[in-house]
Z-matrix of the N, CA and C atoms (Angstrom, degrees):
N
C 1 1.430
C 2 1.520 1 110.10
N 3 1.303 2 117.16 1 137.99
C 4 1.464 3 121.82 2 -177.68
C 5 1.521 4 110.18 3 -84.43
N 6 1.313 5 112.75 4 149.44
C 7 1.468 6 117.94 5 179.44
C 8 1.520 7 108.89 6 -78.90
N 9 1.325 8 116.50 7 146.60
C 10 1.463 9 119.43 8 179.03
C 11 1.526 10 110.22 9 -70.76
N 12 1.311 11 117.82 10 146.27
C 13 1.464 12 123.55 11 178.47
C 14 1.514 13 109.61 12 -69.32
N 15 1.342 14 116.68 13 145.55
C 16 1.474 15 117.83 14 177.15
C 17 1.527 16 109.26 15 -65.26
N 18 1.307 17 115.54 16 152.11
C 19 1.470 18 118.36 17 -178.86
C 20 1.526 19 110.97 18 -65.64
N 21 1.318 20 116.65 19 143.52
C 22 1.467 21 122.40 20 179.42
C 23 1.518 22 109.18 21 -74.25
N 24 1.344 23 113.25 22 139.58
C 25 1.454 24 117.48 23 174.61
C 26 1.514 25 108.77 24 -82.70
N 27 1.277 26 116.82 25 145.95
C 28 1.467 27 118.22 26 177.99
C 29 1.534 28 109.45 27 -69.31
N 30 1.319 29 117.70 28 135.89
C 31 1.473 30 123.18 29 -178.80
C 32 1.513 31 108.78 30 -86.91
N 33 1.303 32 113.62 31 135.25
C 34 1.459 33 119.66 32 176.06
C 35 1.519 34 106.81 33 -89.19
N 36 1.306 35 118.43 34 126.88
C 37 1.461 36 120.32 35 179.74
C 38 1.533 37 110.67 36 -62.00
N 39 1.347 38 115.69 37 131.23
C 40 1.467 39 121.64 38 177.79
C 41 1.508 40 114.09 39 85.84
N 42 1.351 41 118.79 40 7.07
C 43 1.471 42 119.92 41 -178.67
C 44 1.543 43 110.65 42 -67.94
N 45 1.335 44 118.16 43 -36.13
C 46 1.456 45 121.01 44 177.34
C 47 1.512 46 112.04 45 -64.20
N 48 1.309 47 117.01 46 -39.54
C 49 1.463 48 121.79 47 177.31
C 50 1.526 49 110.90 48 -64.26
N 51 1.332 50 115.76 49 -40.66
C 52 1.469 51 120.22 50 179.66
C 53 1.516 52 111.23 51 -65.03
N 54 1.332 53 116.89 52 -40.71
C 55 1.466 54 120.11 53 178.52
C 56 1.528 55 110.70 54 -64.05
N 57 1.321 56 117.59 55 -43.42
C 58 1.457 57 121.78 56 178.17
C 59 1.518 58 112.71 57 -61.74
N 60 1.328 59 116.77 58 -42.14
C 61 1.468 60 120.36 59 177.43
C 62 1.514 61 111.30 60 -66.79
N 63 1.324 62 118.05 61 -33.22
C 64 1.473 63 120.94 62 177.95
C 65 1.523 64 110.13 63 -64.69
N 66 1.325 65 117.38 64 -42.10
C 67 1.467 66 120.64 65 177.72
C 68 1.519 67 110.15 66 -63.47
N 69 1.327 68 117.14 67 -41.91
C 70 1.465 69 121.48 68 179.07
C 71 1.511 70 111.17 69 -62.25
N 72 1.329 71 117.65 70 -44.74
C 73 1.475 72 121.04 71 -179.93
C 74 1.515 73 110.99 72 -65.70
N 75 1.339 74 117.88 73 -37.56
C 76 1.464 75 120.39 74 178.66
C 77 1.528 76 111.13 75 -63.44
N 78 1.327 77 117.22 76 -43.87
C 79 1.472 78 119.33 77 -178.25
C 80 1.522 79 112.00 78 -74.96
N 81 1.336 80 117.77 79 -25.21
C 82 1.472 81 119.60 80 177.69
C 83 1.515 82 111.95 81 -68.57
N 84 1.325 83 118.19 82 -27.43
C 85 1.467 84 121.04 83 -177.03
C 86 1.526 85 112.43 84 -84.95
N 87 1.369 86 117.48 85 -14.73
C 88 1.462 87 120.23 86 179.71
C 89 1.521 88 110.13 87 -83.80
N 90 1.357 89 115.77 88 152.82
C 91 1.457 90 121.90 89 178.26
C 92 1.527 91 109.62 90 -69.86
N 93 1.318 92 116.60 91 135.67
C 94 1.460 93 122.13 92 -179.88
C 95 1.525 94 110.14 93 -75.52
N 96 1.334 95 116.90 94 143.23
C 97 1.461 96 121.55 95 179.08
C 98 1.522 97 111.38 96 -109.29
N 99 1.302 98 117.82 97 9.91
C 100 1.459 99 121.85 98 -178.94
C 101 1.526 100 109.92 99 -73.00
N 102 1.333 101 115.92 100 129.15
C 103 1.460 102 121.38 101 175.08
C 104 1.517 103 107.49 102 -96.63
N 105 1.281 104 118.02 103 126.80
C 106 1.466 105 121.66 104 179.60
C 107 1.520 106 107.62 105 -76.42
N 108 1.354 107 116.90 106 104.37
C 109 1.458 108 123.20 107 -167.98
C 110 1.530 109 117.17 108 -50.95
N 111 1.286 110 121.55 109 -56.37
C 112 1.473 111 114.92 110 -173.86
C 113 1.533 112 112.79 111 -63.46
N 114 1.332 113 116.46 112 -31.01
C 115 1.467 114 119.59 113 -178.76
C 116 1.530 115 111.11 114 -81.66
N 117 1.300 116 117.63 115 -35.25
C 118 1.461 117 122.97 116 -178.23
C 119 1.512 118 109.17 117 -119.02
N 120 1.337 119 116.92 118 119.61
C 121 1.457 120 120.71 119 178.76
C 122 1.532 121 109.40 120 -73.95
N 123 1.335 122 117.87 121 138.11
C 124 1.463 123 119.98 122 -179.64
C 125 1.531 124 110.68 123 -72.11
N 126 1.308 125 115.70 124 148.02
C 127 1.460 126 120.64 125 175.45
C 128 1.512 127 109.20 126 -85.22
N 129 1.322 128 117.63 127 100.23
C 130 1.458 129 122.42 128 -175.48
C 131 1.518 130 110.91 129 -90.72
N 132 1.343 131 118.16 130 148.92
C 133 1.466 132 120.34 131 173.95
C 134 1.525 133 110.19 132 -61.57
N 135 1.328 134 118.33 133 155.51
C 136 1.472 135 120.25 134 -173.63
C 137 1.523 136 115.52 135 -61.58
N 138 1.313 137 120.10 136 -34.67
C 139 1.466 138 121.62 137 -177.33
C 140 1.525 139 111.61 138 -104.87
N 141 1.316 140 117.52 139 40.42
C 142 1.458 141 122.67 140 -178.33
C 143 1.527 142 111.04 141 -65.06
N 144 1.325 143 116.77 142 141.60
C 145 1.466 144 121.62 143 173.84
C 146 1.515 145 108.14 144 -85.51
N 147 1.300 146 116.77 145 109.83
C 148 1.455 147 120.04 146 178.02
C 149 1.506 148 110.63 147 -113.60
N 150 1.312 149 115.88 148 -77.43
C 151 1.451 150 122.41 149 -178.54
C 152 1.525 151 107.40 150 -135.01
N 153 1.323 152 117.38 151 163.13
C 154 1.458 153 121.79 152 -176.68
C 155 1.519 154 109.65 153 -93.71
N 156 1.334 155 116.24 154 127.62
C 157 1.447 156 122.24 155 177.82
C 158 1.520 157 110.52 156 -104.20
N 159 1.327 158 117.11 157 147.64
C 160 1.459 159 122.67 158 -178.10
C 161 1.527 160 110.38 159 -112.94
N 162 1.340 161 116.26 160 124.60
C 163 1.463 162 122.11 161 172.41
C 164 1.526 163 105.72 162 -98.91
N 165 1.322 164 115.06 163 90.63
C 166 1.468 165 123.13 164 -167.87
C 167 1.530 166 113.07 165 -59.54
N 168 1.316 167 118.30 166 -32.68
C 169 1.462 168 120.96 167 -177.69
C 170 1.521 169 111.76 168 -63.65
N 171 1.345 170 117.88 169 -27.10
C 172 1.468 171 120.93 170 -179.45
C 173 1.522 172 112.83 171 -88.27
N 174 1.311 173 118.20 172 -11.79
C 175 1.468 174 121.10 173 -175.99
C 176 1.528 175 110.35 174 -75.91
N 177 1.337 176 116.24 175 125.25
C 178 1.452 177 121.49 176 178.64
C 179 1.525 178 112.18 177 -105.64
N 180 1.308 179 117.69 178 8.88
C 181 1.458 180 124.86 179 -179.63
C 182 1.534 181 110.31 180 57.56
N 183 1.323 182 116.03 181 43.38
C 184 1.469 183 120.09 182 178.27
C 185 1.521 184 111.79 183 -78.88
N 186 1.330 185 117.59 184 -14.57
C 187 1.467 186 124.15 185 175.81
C 188 1.528 187 114.09 186 69.12
N 189 1.321 188 118.67 187 10.88
C 190 1.459 189 119.97 188 179.41
C 191 1.522 190 111.60 189 -63.14
N 192 1.313 191 116.25 190 -40.32
C 193 1.473 192 119.56 191 -179.14
C 194 1.526 193 111.05 192 -62.67
N 195 1.313 194 117.21 193 -42.85
C 196 1.465 195 120.98 194 -179.14
C 197 1.529 196 111.47 195 -69.40
N 198 1.333 197 117.55 196 -36.01
C 199 1.461 198 120.91 197 179.91
C 200 1.517 199 112.12 198 -71.39
N 201 1.322 200 117.47 199 -36.33
C 202 1.465 201 121.31 200 -176.26
C 203 1.520 202 113.23 201 -85.87
N 204 1.319 203 118.34 202 -13.87
C 205 1.465 204 121.31 203 -178.31
C 206 1.530 205 110.09 204 -64.26
N 207 1.336 206 118.52 205 120.53
C 208 1.473 207 119.61 206 -179.15
C 209 1.523 208 113.04 207 -69.85
N 210 1.328 209 118.21 208 -21.49
C 211 1.464 210 121.96 209 -179.18
C 212 1.525 211 113.02 210 -97.02
N 213 1.317 212 117.90 211 -7.98
C 214 1.460 213 123.06 212 -176.99
C 215 1.527 214 110.42 213 54.01
N 216 1.310 215 116.22 214 48.04
C 217 1.462 216 119.63 215 -177.22
C 218 1.527 217 112.66 216 -103.63
N 219 1.334 218 117.84 217 5.38
C 220 1.466 219 121.68 218 179.04
C 221 1.527 220 108.50 219 -105.36
N 222 1.327 221 115.68 220 127.22
C 223 1.463 222 121.55 221 -178.20
C 224 1.529 223 108.23 222 -116.19
N 225 1.329 224 116.51 223 122.66
C 226 1.465 225 121.64 224 -178.25
C 227 1.526 226 108.58 225 -128.34
N 228 1.335 227 115.90 226 130.97
C 229 1.462 228 122.46 227 172.01
C 230 1.522 229 107.39 228 -125.04
N 231 1.339 230 115.67 229 142.10
C 232 1.463 231 119.30 230 179.68
C 233 1.525 232 109.66 231 -151.55
N 234 1.305 233 114.40 232 171.04
C 235 1.463 234 120.31 233 173.11
C 236 1.516 235 108.39 234 -141.82
N 237 1.320 236 116.23 235 160.30
C 238 1.465 237 120.69 236 178.99
C 239 1.518 238 109.51 237 -92.86
N 240 1.310 239 114.17 238 141.76
C 241 1.457 240 121.56 239 -179.31
C 242 1.532 241 107.44 240 -128.35
N 243 1.322 242 116.04 241 140.51
C 244 1.458 243 120.14 242 179.08
C 245 1.524 244 109.39 243 -89.69
N 246 1.324 245 114.76 244 129.37
C 247 1.468 246 121.42 245 179.08
C 248 1.512 247 107.62 246 -104.21
N 249 1.346 248 118.43 247 128.67
C 250 1.473 249 119.33 248 -179.50
C 251 1.526 250 111.53 249 -63.33
N 252 1.320 251 115.62 250 158.86
C 253 1.456 252 121.62 251 -178.62
C 254 1.526 253 110.16 252 -60.82
N 255 1.333 254 115.64 253 142.24
C 256 1.464 255 120.82 254 -179.61
C 257 1.525 256 111.22 255 -74.05
N 258 1.331 257 116.71 256 -33.11
C 259 1.467 258 120.90 257 -179.70
C 260 1.535 259 108.30 258 -125.38
N 261 1.317 260 117.06 259 154.03
C 262 1.458 261 119.22 260 178.07
C 263 1.530 262 110.30 261 -60.48
N 264 1.323 263 115.70 262 136.65
C 265 1.453 264 120.59 263 -177.82
C 266 1.522 265 112.90 264 83.04
N 267 1.295 266 116.74 265 -2.40
C 268 1.463 267 121.17 266 179.64
C 269 1.521 268 111.52 267 -79.72
N 270 1.277 269 115.34 268 173.08
C 271 1.455 270 121.26 269 -176.96
C 272 1.525 271 110.09 270 -96.21
N 273 1.326 272 115.04 271 141.48
C 274 1.468 273 119.05 272 175.60
C 275 1.517 274 108.82 273 -69.72
N 276 1.302 275 116.32 274 145.33
C 277 1.472 276 121.92 275 179.78
C 278 1.517 277 108.91 276 -114.77
N 279 1.327 278 114.90 277 157.23
C 280 1.463 279 118.46 278 173.27
C 281 1.521 280 107.94 279 -119.09
N 282 1.315 281 115.88 280 147.40
C 283 1.461 282 120.31 281 179.19
C 284 1.515 283 108.47 282 -140.91
N 285 1.328 284 114.82 283 154.57
C 286 1.453 285 120.85 284 177.50
C 287 1.515 286 110.09 285 -81.49
N 288 1.308 287 116.06 286 138.32
C 289 1.463 288 121.80 287 177.23
C 290 1.530 289 107.82 288 -118.61
N 291 1.316 290 115.57 289 129.77
C 292 1.453 291 121.55 290 -177.04
C 293 1.523 292 110.67 291 -74.52
N 294 1.336 293 116.81 292 122.15
C 295 1.454 294 121.95 293 175.85
C 296 1.528 295 111.25 294 -99.13
N 297 1.322 296 115.84 295 -42.72
C 298 1.462 297 119.97 296 -178.24
C 299 1.515 298 109.28 297 -144.13
N 300 1.318 299 115.38 298 133.25
C 301 1.466 300 122.26 299 171.62
C 302 1.509 301 105.95 300 -135.92
N 303 1.319 302 117.28 301 114.82
C 304 1.465 303 121.60 302 -177.81
C 305 1.521 304 109.59 303 -136.88
N 306 1.332 305 115.01 304 146.93
C 307 1.462 306 121.20 305 174.88
C 308 1.520 307 107.66 306 -123.96
N 309 1.323 308 115.54 307 129.49
C 310 1.458 309 121.57 308 177.50
C 311 1.522 310 108.03 309 -91.56
N 312 1.326 311 116.74 310 100.60
C 313 1.461 312 120.87 311 -177.36
C 314 1.513 313 112.76 312 -75.47
N 315 1.332 314 118.02 313 -6.33
C 316 1.459 315 120.19 314 172.25
C 317 1.531 316 109.44 315 -74.13
N 318 1.342 317 117.58 316 -25.83
C 319 1.464 318 122.30 317 178.57
C 320 1.523 319 112.97 318 -98.96
N 321 1.311 320 117.27 319 -28.44
C 322 1.469 321 122.16 320 -173.69
C 323 1.522 322 111.08 321 -60.15
N 324 1.340 323 116.01 322 136.85
C 325 1.461 324 119.95 323 177.39
C 326 1.530 325 111.04 324 -107.55
N 327 1.321 326 117.73 325 11.03
C 328 1.463 327 124.22 326 173.24
C 329 1.532 328 112.12 327 57.10
N 330 1.327 329 116.53 328 40.34
C 331 1.462 330 119.96 329 -179.91
C 332 1.528 331 111.85 330 -78.78
N 333 1.332 332 117.63 331 -26.65
C 334 1.456 333 121.94 332 178.52
C 335 1.517 334 114.36 333 84.56
N 336 1.320 335 118.26 334 8.54
C 337 1.470 336 120.22 335 -179.99
C 338 1.530 337 110.01 336 -62.61
N 339 1.335 338 118.06 337 -39.31
C 340 1.468 339 121.03 338 -178.99
C 341 1.527 340 110.90 339 -61.96
N 342 1.310 341 117.05 340 -36.65
C 343 1.463 342 121.05 341 -179.51
C 344 1.524 343 110.15 342 -71.27
N 345 1.337 344 116.49 343 -39.33
C 346 1.460 345 120.82 344 -179.18
C 347 1.529 346 112.21 345 -68.39
N 348 1.330 347 118.37 346 -38.54
C 349 1.459 348 120.31 347 -174.94
C 350 1.523 349 113.34 348 -83.47
N 351 1.323 350 118.78 349 -13.17
C 352 1.476 351 120.42 350 -178.14
C 353 1.533 352 109.43 351 -66.36
N 354 1.350 353 117.84 352 113.06
C 355 1.460 354 119.75 353 -176.71
C 356 1.532 355 113.77 354 -76.55
N 357 1.318 356 117.45 355 -10.80
C 358 1.462 357 119.49 356 -174.69
C 359 1.523 358 113.20 357 -115.52
N 360 1.336 359 117.82 358 14.05
C 361 1.469 360 123.10 359 179.53
C 362 1.522 361 111.81 360 51.25
N 363 1.314 362 115.61 361 56.45
C 364 1.466 363 120.53 362 177.37
C 365 1.526 364 111.27 363 -100.03
N 366 1.337 365 118.12 364 -17.21
C 367 1.464 366 122.14 365 -178.74
C 368 1.528 367 109.84 366 -117.49
N 369 1.331 368 115.21 367 138.29
C 370 1.461 369 121.34 368 -177.85
C 371 1.520 370 110.07 369 -141.54
N 372 1.334 371 116.24 370 155.92
C 373 1.467 372 121.07 371 172.00
C 374 1.505 373 109.02 372 -81.25
N 375 1.303 374 117.64 373 129.31
C 376 1.461 375 123.72 374 174.29
C 377 1.524 376 107.39 375 -107.79
N 378 1.326 377 118.82 376 143.35
C 379 1.459 378 120.05 377 179.54
C 380 1.531 379 114.11 378 -76.11
N 381 1.322 380 117.67 379 0.35
C 382 1.470 381 120.35 380 178.97
C 383 1.522 382 109.95 381 -64.33
N 384 1.315 383 116.89 382 135.69
C 385 1.458 384 119.25 383 178.90
C 386 1.524 385 112.24 384 -135.28
N 387 1.293 386 117.35 385 -0.14
C 388 1.460 387 121.13 386 -179.31
C 389 1.526 388 109.99 387 -98.31
N 390 1.308 389 116.47 388 79.72
C 391 1.462 390 120.32 389 178.65
C 392 1.517 391 110.72 390 -135.47
N 393 1.313 392 116.08 391 32.41
C 394 1.460 393 120.89 392 179.35
C 395 1.530 394 110.32 393 -67.78
N 396 1.304 395 115.61 394 149.60
C 397 1.457 396 122.09 395 179.47
C 398 1.526 397 108.55 396 -130.08
N 399 1.317 398 116.48 397 155.12
C 400 1.462 399 119.75 398 177.85
C 401 1.528 400 111.81 399 -81.03
N 402 1.322 401 117.21 400 -22.49
C 403 1.447 402 121.63 401 179.07
C 404 1.535 403 108.79 402 -118.34
N 405 1.305 404 117.18 403 130.49
C 406 1.470 405 121.43 404 -176.15
C 407 1.525 406 111.98 405 -61.96
N 408 1.320 407 118.04 406 -27.04
C 409 1.469 408 120.62 407 179.56
C 410 1.525 409 111.80 408 -69.21
N 411 1.337 410 117.78 409 -19.58
C 412 1.459 411 121.29 410 179.24
C 413 1.523 412 112.69 411 -82.92
N 414 1.339 413 118.41 412 -1.49
C 415 1.458 414 121.20 413 179.05
C 416 1.529 415 112.79 414 -82.21
N 417 1.318 416 117.91 415 -1.11
C 418 1.466 417 120.96 416 172.55
C 419 1.524 418 106.55 417 -87.28
N 420 1.338 419 115.06 418 108.07
C 421 1.461 420 120.26 419 -176.18
C 422 1.520 421 110.23 420 -100.79
N 423 1.314 422 115.08 421 129.68
C 424 1.463 423 122.52 422 -178.67
C 425 1.530 424 110.55 423 -82.62
N 426 1.337 425 116.25 424 177.07
C 427 1.460 426 120.83 425 -173.23
C 428 1.518 427 114.04 426 -63.21
N 429 1.337 428 118.68 427 -28.22
C 430 1.467 429 119.78 428 179.13
C 431 1.533 430 110.39 429 -64.54
N 432 1.315 431 116.77 430 -43.76
C 433 1.462 432 121.09 431 178.96
C 434 1.522 433 110.29 432 -68.99
N 435 1.337 434 117.36 433 -40.36
C 436 1.463 435 120.94 434 178.98
C 437 1.534 436 110.69 435 -64.96
N 438 1.342 437 117.15 436 -32.99
C 439 1.460 438 120.97 437 177.24
C 440 1.521 439 110.97 438 -68.87
N 441 1.334 440 116.91 439 -37.94
C 442 1.475 441 120.36 440 177.38
C 443 1.526 442 110.54 441 -59.52
N 444 1.326 443 116.47 442 -40.10
C 445 1.467 444 119.51 443 -178.58
C 446 1.518 445 111.50 444 -71.77
N 447 1.316 446 118.44 445 -19.78
C 448 1.460 447 121.20 446 -179.15
C 449 1.517 448 111.47 447 -61.29
N 450 1.318 449 116.57 448 -32.55
C 451 1.472 450 119.56 449 -176.05
C 452 1.520 451 111.98 450 -77.17
N 453 1.331 452 118.26 451 -6.77
C 454 1.463 453 120.28 452 175.80
C 455 1.524 454 112.02 453 -96.72
N 456 1.328 455 117.73 454 0.58
C 457 1.468 456 121.71 455 -179.81
C 458 1.521 457 108.25 456 -72.35
N 459 1.349 458 117.75 457 126.65
C 460 1.467 459 119.38 458 179.17
C 461 1.522 460 111.38 459 -72.10
N 462 1.312 461 115.80 460 157.85
C 463 1.466 462 120.98 461 178.27
C 464 1.528 463 108.70 462 -66.42
N 465 1.327 464 117.72 463 149.63
C 466 1.464 465 119.27 464 179.16
C 467 1.522 466 110.14 465 -66.21
N 468 1.334 467 116.91 466 155.39
C 469 1.466 468 119.32 467 179.32
C 470 1.526 469 110.35 468 -64.03
N 471 1.311 470 115.38 469 152.03
C 472 1.457 471 120.72 470 -179.06
C 473 1.527 472 110.05 471 -66.79
N 474 1.325 473 115.72 472 150.48
C 475 1.454 474 120.02 473 178.13
C 476 1.523 475 109.76 474 -70.38
N 477 1.302 476 115.31 475 153.38
C 478 1.459 477 121.12 476 177.53
C 479 1.529 478 108.22 477 -66.86
N 480 1.350 479 118.01 478 126.04
C 481 1.464 480 118.89 479 -176.83
C 482 1.533 481 112.93 480 -61.70
N 483 1.323 482 118.44 481 -26.28
C 484 1.464 483 121.30 482 -179.92
C 485 1.510 484 113.13 483 -89.02
N 486 1.339 485 117.44 484 1.97
C 487 1.466 486 120.34 485 -176.72
C 488 1.528 487 110.86 486 -75.45
N 489 1.318 488 114.18 487 155.71
C 490 1.460 489 120.60 488 177.08
C 491 1.532 490 109.17 489 -71.75
N 492 1.322 491 116.23 490 142.86
C 493 1.461 492 120.59 491 178.83
C 494 1.526 493 109.95 492 -65.93
N 495 1.344 494 118.44 493 137.84
C 496 1.470 495 119.63 494 178.69
C 497 1.527 496 111.23 495 -57.87
N 498 1.329 497 116.21 496 145.53
C 499 1.470 498 121.62 497 -176.99
C 500 1.526 499 111.90 498 -60.58
N 501 1.352 500 115.84 499 -35.42
C 502 1.460 501 119.25 500 -179.23
C 503 1.524 502 110.75 501 -64.84
N 504 1.332 503 116.18 502 -41.99
C 505 1.472 504 121.23 503 -179.45
C 506 1.525 505 109.33 504 -67.69
N 507 1.325 506 117.39 505 -41.42
C 508 1.460 507 120.50 506 179.71
C 509 1.531 508 110.74 507 -63.56
N 510 1.348 509 116.68 508 -42.13
C 511 1.474 510 120.40 509 179.04
C 512 1.525 511 110.86 510 -65.90
N 513 1.315 512 117.81 511 -40.29
C 514 1.468 513 121.18 512 178.39
C 515 1.518 514 110.51 513 -65.67
N 516 1.335 515 116.79 514 -40.49
C 517 1.473 516 120.08 515 179.42
C 518 1.534 517 110.11 516 -65.10
N 519 1.339 518 117.52 517 -41.46
C 520 1.464 519 122.02 518 179.98
C 521 1.531 520 110.32 519 -62.72
N 522 1.343 521 116.87 520 -43.39
C 523 1.458 522 121.55 521 178.83
C 524 1.529 523 110.78 522 -64.63
N 525 1.324 524 117.06 523 -40.77
C 526 1.463 525 120.51 524 179.52
C 527 1.528 526 110.54 525 -66.24
N 528 1.339 527 117.38 526 -37.91
C 529 1.472 528 120.28 527 178.44
C 530 1.529 529 111.08 528 -66.01
N 531 1.356 530 116.84 529 -40.60
C 532 1.468 531 120.26 530 177.70
C 533 1.521 532 110.92 531 -63.75
N 534 1.335 533 116.51 532 -41.64
C 535 1.457 534 121.26 533 179.58
C 536 1.530 535 110.83 534 -64.59
N 537 1.318 536 116.10 535 -42.00
C 538 1.466 537 119.99 536 178.63
C 539 1.528 538 110.66 537 -65.17
N 540 1.338 539 117.12 538 -39.22
C 541 1.465 540 120.66 539 178.99
C 542 1.532 541 110.00 540 -67.18
N 543 1.316 542 117.13 541 -40.31
C 544 1.479 543 120.59 542 179.92
C 545 1.529 544 110.65 543 -65.57
N 546 1.320 545 117.04 544 -36.30
C 547 1.459 546 120.22 545 178.53
C 548 1.530 547 111.72 546 -73.51
N 549 1.327 548 116.66 547 -28.82
C 550 1.473 549 120.22 548 -179.09
C 551 1.520 550 112.09 549 -77.67
N 552 1.350 551 119.89 550 -28.11
C 553 1.453 552 122.80 551 -178.87
C 554 1.517 553 113.46 552 -60.71
N 555 1.351 554 120.32 553 -47.98
C 556 1.478 555 119.01 554 179.88
C 557 1.532 556 111.76 555 -62.04
N 558 1.315 557 118.31 556 -30.63
C 559 1.459 558 120.60 557 178.94
C 560 1.529 559 110.85 558 -69.51
N 561 1.334 560 118.22 559 -36.21
C 562 1.462 561 122.30 560 -178.89
C 563 1.534 562 111.51 561 -71.87
N 564 1.356 563 116.84 562 -34.38
C 565 1.454 564 121.42 563 -178.67
C 566 1.530 565 110.88 564 -72.14
N 567 1.304 566 119.75 565 -23.90
C 568 1.473 567 122.25 566 -175.70
C 569 1.478 568 112.06 567 -73.90
């Protein structure tokens, strides 16, 4: 057998309106925490994702960023250049030279895949976020603008002091110690 429902209380007309006005009056008396953006700059976390900066010296024009971009908003043009041999009798080498690197921020969805796949650390997140334009065609930023944003990229966080030393650093240190020991032996024998 089901239990009987409790009796309904009589509703006072306008009680919902009174409750809503009470909430409004309570919030009107509290101090506002809104920061007026153009006058007051927001305090952003140190590793904020704002815009993508390009460190052109590290770019080898491998095109991984452009291939992996789901929006196809990265445009890269390059040409091959012949580099003379480093030693006499050596072979000439060819290398890619960056002609154009542009990102269309009207298409970009800020996923960060291009930054993650770059094997040479040429792309970084910059905390800059004030790059609005009045015309959507001006949101395609070329490498000069991307290079300017590179200098606003914060330094990476410090390594954990209790962390294990990277294998590459340990191997380099071991090789340097062996080289130093090998150079010290001829001096001791003399």
